C-alpha positions in Angstrom: 0.0 0.0 0.0 2.8 2.4 0.9 4.6 1.8 -2.4 1.4 2.3 -4.4 0.6 5.6 -2.6 4.1 6.9 -3.1 4.0 5.8 -6.8 0.7 7.6 -7.5 2.0 10.8 -5.8 5.2 10.8 -7.7 3.4 10.2 -11.0 1.1 13.1 -10.4 3.9 15.3 -9.1 5.9 14.7 -12.4 3.0 15.6 -14.7 -0.6 15.8 -13.6 -2.2 15.9 -17.1 0.0 12.9 -18.2 -0.9 11.0 -15.0 -4.6 11.5 -15.7 -4.1 10.4 -19.3 -2.1 7.3 -18.4 -4.3 6.1 -15.5 -7.8 7.2 -16.6 -7.6 8.2 -20.3 -8.5 11.8 -19.6 -8.2 13.8 -22.8 -8.6 17.5 -23.7 -11.9 18.6 -25.1 -11.0 21.0 -28.0 -14.3 22.9 -27.5 -13.8 23.8 -23.8 -10.0 23.2 -23.5 -10.9 21.2 -20.4 -9.9 17.6 -19.8 -12.7 15.1 -19.8 -12.8 11.4 -18.8 -13.6 8.9 -21.5 -16.1 6.2 -20.7 -13.3 3.7 -20.5 -11.5 6.0 -18.1 -14.6 6.4 -15.9 -14.9 2.6 -15.9 -11.3 2.2 -14.9 -11.6 4.7 -12.1 -14.9 3.1 -10.9 -13.2 -0.3 -10.9 -10.3 1.0 -8.8 -12.6 2.8 -6.4 -15.2 0.0 -6.3 -18.0 2.4 -7.2 -19.2 4.9 -9.8 -17.8 8.4 -9.4 -21.1 10.3 -9.1 -19.9 13.8 -9.8 -17.1 12.7 -12.2 -17.6 15.6 -14.7 -16.8 18.1 -11.8 -13.7 16.3 -10.7 -10.7 18.7 -11.1 -8.0 17.6 -13.5 -4.9 16.1 -11.9 -6.8 15.2 -8.7 -5.9 11.8 -7.2 -9.1 10.3 -5.8 -8.5 10.4 -2.0 -9.5 6.8 -1.7 -6.4 5.9 -3.7 -4.0 8.3 -1.9 -4.2 7.1 1.7 -1.1 7.1 3.9 1.1 4.0 4.2 0.3 1.4 6.9 1.4 2.6 10.3 4.4 1.5 12.4 3.9 1.1 16.1 5.2 3.7 18.5 5.5 2.8 22.2 3.0 4.6 24.5 0.9 5.9 21.6 -2.2 4.8 19.8 -1.2 2.0 17.3 -2.8 4.1 14.5 -0.1 6.8 14.7 2.2 6.9 11.7 5.9 7.2 12.4 7.6 9.4 9.7 11.1 9.3 11.1 13.0 7.7 14.0 15.9 10.2 14.4 14.6 12.7 15.3 11.3 11.1 16.2 8.2 12.4 14.3 4.8 10.7 14.1 1.4 12.0 12.9 -2.2 11.0 13.8 -4.7 9.9 11.1 -7.6 12.3 11.0 -10.2 9.9 12.3 -8.2 9.5 15.5 -8.5 13.2 16.2 -12.2 13.2 16.7 -12.0 14.0 20.5 -12.8 17.5 21.5 -9.7 17.4 23.7 -6.9 15.4 22.1 -5.8 12.4 24.3 -2.1 12.1 25.0 -2.0 8.8 23.2 -3.1 10.5 20.0 -0.9 13.6 20.3 1.5 14.0 17.3 5.2 13.9 18.0 7.7 16.4 16.5 11.2 16.4 17.9 14.2 18.3 16.5 16.9 16.3 18.4 17.4 13.6 21.0 15.0 13.3 23.9 17.0 14.4 27.0 17.1 12.9 30.4 16.1 15.4 33.1 15.8 15.3 36.9 12.7 17.3 37.8 13.9 17.6 41.4 16.9 19.6 40.4 15.4 21.3 37.3 15.5 25.1 37.1 14.4 27.7 34.5 16.4 30.8 34.0 14.9 34.1 32.8 17.4 36.6 31.5 18.3 38.5 28.4 19.1 42.0 27.2 15.6 43.3 28.1 15.4 41.9 31.6 15.8 44.1 34.6 16.7 41.3 37.1 17.5 37.8 35.9 15.8 35.0 38.0 16.1 31.3 38.3 13.1 29.3 39.3 12.6 25.7 40.5 9.5 23.7 39.6 8.2 24.3 43.1 8.7 28.0 42.7 7.1 28.1 39.3 4.0 26.4 40.8 3.5 29.3 43.2 2.3 31.5 40.3 -1.4 31.7 39.4 -2.4 28.5 37.7 -4.1 28.4 34.3 -5.9 25.4 32.6 -6.7 25.9 28.9 -7.6 23.7 25.9 -5.1 25.0 23.2 -4.5 24.1 19.6 -1.0 23.3 18.4 0.0 22.5 14.8 3.4 21.8 13.1 4.2 24.4 10.5 4.9 21.6 8.0 1.5 19.9 8.4 0.4 19.1 4.8 3.9 19.2 3.4 3.4 15.9 1.6 0.9 17.6 -0.8 3.2 20.3 -2.3 4.4 20.0 -5.9 7.2 20.0 -6.6 8.1 18.0 -3.5 10.1 19.7 -0.7 12.4 18.2 1.8 11.4 17.5 5.5 9.0 15.3 7.3 6.2 14.4 4.8 3.2 15.3 7.0 -0.2 14.8 5.6 -3.0 16.1 7.9 -2.1 14.7 11.3 0.5 17.1 12.8 -2.2 18.9 14.8 -3.7 18.5 18.3 -5.8 20.4 20.9 -5.1 19.0 24.4 -5.7 20.7 27.8 -2.5 22.3 29.3 -2.1 23.2 32.9 0.6 25.7 34.0 1.2 29.4 34.5 1.1 32.4 32.2 4.5 33.2 30.7 3.9 36.9 31.2 3.5 36.4 35.0 6.9 34.8 35.2 8.5 37.4 33.0 7.1 40.1 35.3 9.1 38.6 38.1 12.2 39.3 36.2 11.0 42.7 35.0 10.5 43.3 31.3 12.4 46.4 30.1 10.7 48.9 27.7 13.0 47.8 24.8 11.8 44.2 24.8 11.1 42.9 21.3 11.2 39.1 21.4 11.6 36.1 23.6 13.8 33.1 22.8 13.9 29.7 24.5 16.6 27.0 25.0 15.8 23.4 25.9 17.9 20.5 27.2 17.7 18.5 24.0 20.8 18.1 21.8 21.1 17.7 18.0 20.9 14.0 16.9 24.4 13.0 15.7 25.8 16.4 16.6 28.2 17.6 19.2 27.3 17.3 22.9 26.5 21.0 23.2 24.9 21.4 19.8 21.5 23.0 20.1 18.9 21.6 17.6 16.4 24.4 18.0 16.0 27.7 19.8 13.1 29.7 18.6 10.8 32.3 20.0 7.9 34.8 19.5 7.4 38.6 19.6 6.9 40.0 23.0 3.2 40.7 22.3 2.6 37.0 21.7 4.6 36.1 24.8 2.4 38.3 26.9 -1.0 36.8 25.8 -3.2 35.1 28.3 -2.9 31.8 26.5 0.9 31.6 26.2 1.8 29.2 29.0 4.6 27.5 30.8 3.0 24.1 31.2 3.8 21.1 33.4 0.6 19.1 32.8 -1.4 17.8 29.9 -5.0 16.5 30.2 -4.6 16.5 34.0 -1.5 14.2 33.9 2.2 15.2 34.4 3.8 16.2 31.1 5.6 13.1 29.7 9.2 13.3 28.8 8.4 12.7 25.1 6.4 15.9 25.1 8.8 18.2 27.0 8.8 17.4 30.7 9.1 18.8 33.2 8.0 22.1 31.7 7.4 23.3 28.1 6.3 26.5 26.4 2.9 26.6 24.8 2.3 29.3 22.1 -1.0 28.2 20.6 -2.0 29.1 17.1 1.6 29.7 16.0 3.9 27.0 14.5 4.5 24.2 17.0 8.2 24.9 16.9 7.6 28.1 19.0 6.3 25.9 21.8 9.7 24.8 23.1 10.2 21.6 25.1 12.5 20.6 28.0 12.9 24.3 28.9 16.1 25.5 30.5 16.2 29.1 29.7 14.1 31.9 28.3 15.6 35.2 27.3 13.8 38.5 26.8 15.6 40.0 23.7 16.0 43.6 22.5 16.0 42.2 19.0 14.4 39.4 16.9 15.7 36.2 18.4 18.5 34.6 16.4 18.7 31.1 17.9 18.9 27.8 16.0 16.1 27.6 13.3 15.3 31.3 13.5 17.4 32.4 10.5 17.8 31.4 6.9 14.8 29.5 5.6 13.8 27.9 8.9 10.2 28.5 9.7 10.0 31.2 7.1 7.8 31.8 4.0 8.6 33.8 0.9 7.7 37.5 1.6 6.1 37.6 -1.8 4.6 34.7 -3.9 7.1 32.7 -5.9 6.8 30.2 -8.7 6.7 26.5 -7.8 10.2 25.1 -7.4 11.9 28.6 -7.4 15.0 29.2 -5.4 14.4 32.0 -2.8 17.2 33.9 -1.1 17.2 34.0 2.7 16.7 37.8 2.6 13.4 37.3 0.8 12.0 35.0 3.5 9.8 36.2 6.3 9.1 34.5 9.7 6.0 32.4 9.7 3.8 33.6 12.6 0.1 32.8 13.1 -1.0 29.7 11.2 -3.8 30.0 8.6 -7.4 28.9 8.9 -7.9 25.2 8.5 -10.3 22.3 9.1 -10.3 18.6 9.5 -12.9 15.9 8.9 -12.6 13.5 11.8 -15.9 11.5 11.4 -16.4 9.3 9.5 -12.9 7.9 8.6 -12.0 8.2 4.9 -13.1 5.1 3.0 -16.4 4.8 4.9 -19.4 3.0 3.3 -22.9 4.3 3.7 -26.5 3.4 2.7 -28.1 5.5 -0.1 -30.8 7.8 1.1 -29.8 7.7 4.7 -28.4 10.8 6.5 -24.7 10.7 7.3 -23.4 12.9 10.0 -20.0 14.3 9.1 -18.0 16.2 11.8 -14.6 17.6 12.6 -12.7 20.6 13.9 -11.7 24.0 12.5 -9.1 26.4 13.8 -7.1 29.5 12.9 -3.8 30.9 14.3 -4.6 34.0 16.3 -8.4 34.4 15.7 -11.6 32.4 15.4 -13.5 30.5 12.8 -16.7 32.0 11.4 -18.0 29.2 9.3 -17.4 25.7 7.9 -18.9 24.6 4.6 -19.0 21.1 3.2 -19.3 19.9 -0.4 -19.9 16.4 -1.9 -19.6 17.5 -5.6 -16.0 18.6 -5.8 -16.8 22.2 -4.8 -19.7 22.9 -7.1 -22.1 23.5 -4.2 -21.6 23.9 -0.5 -23.7 23.4 2.6 -23.0 25.2 5.8 -22.2 23.1 8.9 -23.2 23.9 12.5 -20.2 25.4 14.2 -19.7 25.4 18.0 -17.9 28.1 20.0 -14.5 27.1 21.3 -14.1 26.3 25.1 -11.6 29.2 25.2 -9.7 31.4 22.9 -7.2 29.5 20.6 -8.8 26.1 20.9 -10.2 24.4 17.8 -14.0 24.4 17.2 -16.3 21.5 16.6 -18.5 21.5 13.5 -21.2 19.0 12.3 -23.4 18.6 9.2 -25.9 15.9 8.1 -25.4 14.9 4.4 -27.8 13.0 2.1 -26.6 10.9 -0.8 -29.4 10.2 -3.3 -27.5 8.0 -5.6 -25.1 5.1 -5.1 -21.5 5.6 -6.0 -18.2 7.1 -5.0 -18.2 10.6 -3.3 -15.6 12.9 -1.8 -16.6 15.1 1.1 -14.7 18.3 1.2 -14.6 20.8 4.2 -13.7 24.4 4.0 -13.3 26.8 7.0 -13.6 30.6 6.9 -12.2 32.8 9.6 -13.7 36.0 11.1 -11.6 38.1 8.7 -13.2 36.4 5.7 -10.2 34.3 4.8 -11.2 30.8 3.5 -9.2 27.6 2.9 -8.2 27.1 -0.7 -9.7 24.0 -2.4 -6.2 23.0 -3.6 -2.7 23.3 -2.3 -1.9 27.0 -1.7 1.1 28.9 -3.0 4.2 26.8 -3.1 7.1 27.6 -0.7 10.6 26.0 -0.4 10.0 24.6 3.1 6.5 23.3 2.6 4.9 25.3 5.4 1.3 26.4 6.1 -0.6 24.1 3.7 -4.2 24.8 4.6 -5.9 23.2 1.6 -9.4 21.7 2.1 -9.4 18.3 3.8 -11.3 15.6 1.9 -12.4 12.1 2.6 -13.8 9.3 0.5 -17.3 7.8 1.0 -18.8 5.0 -0.9 -22.6 5.0 -1.0 -24.2 1.6 -1.7 
């Protein structure tokens, strides 16, 4: 299955029109200049899918039917749901299939894994966090017990890897080939970062914060830092930016940053540093590992697919774009004709809120608005639901599109290409066979 998926993706990456022609016999209509599927192609596609493609004339050219483009079979990861898919061992990365993200609050066993180096060994009893930097009035060092004396906060917060969706960019870009599962929304318990920074005294010239963890680069020198990122001081001062020691009411596990991690919801997951040792309040944009060059940056202006972009033309990726996920049913579901099917999932956006989620079953020709729930708190994802009716047997794709309160909607296809494969917020789609 994994080889077939990779083969299809590579064929479509190389030449989408040729792939359509080779697999399904799609040819150009000289009257409309639009590709159409011959009867033989439709029959071949229906045979591959096990059902007639009901809205085949509306299927965009170069679109791999989602039922044929599923992820490879998972490998098991200790302490996690067996459904998680391990993308790399060193450093460890693993994503969660969409149907396993149906919980309103993501269970620890289904929380995606993204490490940049080796998981360190830390003694919580002797652990301390140092707060210093050019824009701090009086550096402080706090133990875990001292940190717990600050006012506690318990919030459900959304976190997404910047590269979520990287596997769908054409041409292919390097890095972990995330599909849709590098996102989660667990409950974090801890204290506001701003309260801790206030203990050290934030000077008027503060611009950014930067973090350092105890992890070290895989295969690197003993003191080589794999990542040291940060956020502007305004983001650091938000109510939802936490120093967390607990997740879903349990002590933070070592794999996810124990004893204390930073949580900067709505921004790339890389800003939520793990295994914290030090936070500096800077009088400049932080310049730690993976803050410069192309790391976690997007072209400041749109570029052609495959273009080389100079570092000076790359801008730091901040709030993540609006996005949604279909979590129920799982892709590949079968359903009875004429019976209502409840489809549901989550929607989220970096620093704001979602205004609407719309769902299509005819490749985007028509849309139906879903019921959207309010989030439990700011910067948590939002549950949406809709009942769909299928009046004819065959193969369908369900597409979901979220729109934020600023009117920005998800694109139906992969958005503007970028050399690192970040911020892909294309519509999520699943396959449903109606019998």
